[in-house]
C-alpha positions as CSV (number, residue, x, y, z in Angstrom):
1,M,11.1,-1.5,17.2
2,P,14.8,-1.8,16.5
3,Q,15.1,-5.0,18.5
4,V,13.1,-6.9,15.8
5,L,15.2,-8.5,13.1
6,F,12.3,-10.4,11.4
7,A,8.6,-10.6,11.8
8,G,6.2,-12.4,9.6
9,Y,3.1,-14.6,9.5
10,K,1.7,-17.4,7.5
11,V,-1.8,-18.7,7.0
12,P,-1.4,-22.4,6.1
13,H,-4.9,-22.6,4.6
14,P,-7.8,-20.1,4.5
15,L,-10.3,-22.6,5.8
16,H,-8.2,-23.4,8.9
17,P,-8.8,-21.0,11.8
18,Y,-5.1,-20.4,12.8
19,F,-2.0,-18.7,11.7
20,L,1.7,-19.0,12.3
21,L,3.6,-16.0,13.7
22,K,7.4,-15.7,13.7
23,I,9.3,-13.0,15.5
24,Q,13.1,-12.9,15.6
25,T,14.8,-10.4,17.8
26,D,18.4,-9.4,18.5
27,G,18.3,-11.0,21.9
28,T,17.8,-7.8,24.0
29,M,14.1,-8.6,24.3
30,T,12.1,-11.8,24.0
31,P,9.8,-12.2,21.0
32,Q,6.9,-12.5,23.5
33,A,7.7,-9.1,25.1
34,V,8.1,-7.5,21.7
35,L,4.7,-8.9,20.6
36,E,3.0,-7.6,23.8
37,Q,4.6,-4.2,23.3
38,A,3.4,-4.0,19.7
39,C,-0.1,-5.0,20.7
40,T,-0.1,-2.3,23.4
41,K,1.0,0.3,20.9
42,L,-1.6,-0.8,18.4
43,I,-4.4,-0.6,21.0
44,A,-3.2,2.9,22.0
45,T,-3.2,4.0,18.3
46,I,-6.7,2.6,17.7
47,S,-8.0,4.3,20.9
48,S,-6.5,7.6,19.7
49,L,-8.1,7.2,16.3
50,E,-11.5,6.4,17.9
51,A,-11.3,9.5,20.1
52,K,-10.4,11.7,17.1
53,F,-13.3,10.2,15.0
54,K,-15.8,10.7,17.8
55,R,-14.6,14.3,18.2
56,E,-15.0,15.1,14.5
57,F,-18.3,13.3,14.4
58,S,-19.6,15.5,17.3
59,F,-18.6,18.6,15.4
60,K,-20.7,17.4,12.4
61,T,-23.7,17.0,14.6
62,T,-23.4,20.5,16.0
63,E,-23.3,21.9,12.5
64,G,-26.9,20.7,11.9
65,N,-27.8,23.6,9.6
66,V,-25.5,22.4,6.8
67,P,-27.5,20.6,4.1
68,E,-26.1,17.3,3.1
69,D,-24.9,17.1,-0.5
70,P,-24.4,13.4,-1.5
71,Y,-22.5,14.4,-4.6
72,G,-20.0,16.7,-2.9
73,T,-20.8,19.7,-5.1
74,T,-21.4,23.2,-3.9
75,G,-22.2,26.5,-5.6
76,A,-23.7,27.0,-9.1
77,S,-23.0,23.5,-10.3
78,A,-25.0,22.0,-7.4
79,Q,-28.2,23.4,-8.9
80,N,-27.9,21.0,-11.8
81,W,-28.2,18.1,-9.4
82,G,-31.4,19.2,-7.7
83,T,-33.7,17.4,-10.1
84,G,-34.3,14.5,-7.7
85,K,-32.6,12.0,-9.9
86,D,-29.5,9.9,-8.9
87,Y,-28.3,9.8,-12.5
88,L,-27.8,12.0,-15.5
89,D,-29.5,11.5,-18.9
90,F,-27.4,12.2,-21.9
């Protein structure tokens, strides 16, 4: 947002349930309008992220025949982890 010259916040004390927000603009838009626009864009971004996450998660559930490997190993090295232990003895 090129209209914003400065934006910042301050939490006076962590035990107090409020914060101070300061937005300085160049005068073409009010700080309140800029804040509303930023919140709208943030909500849109989060909604898009949620949709992408749900889409990828649905792909994972359709690939049900893939065995889960908690260690992220595949191939020959994965056979060493099949002992049923969650640790290695040295």
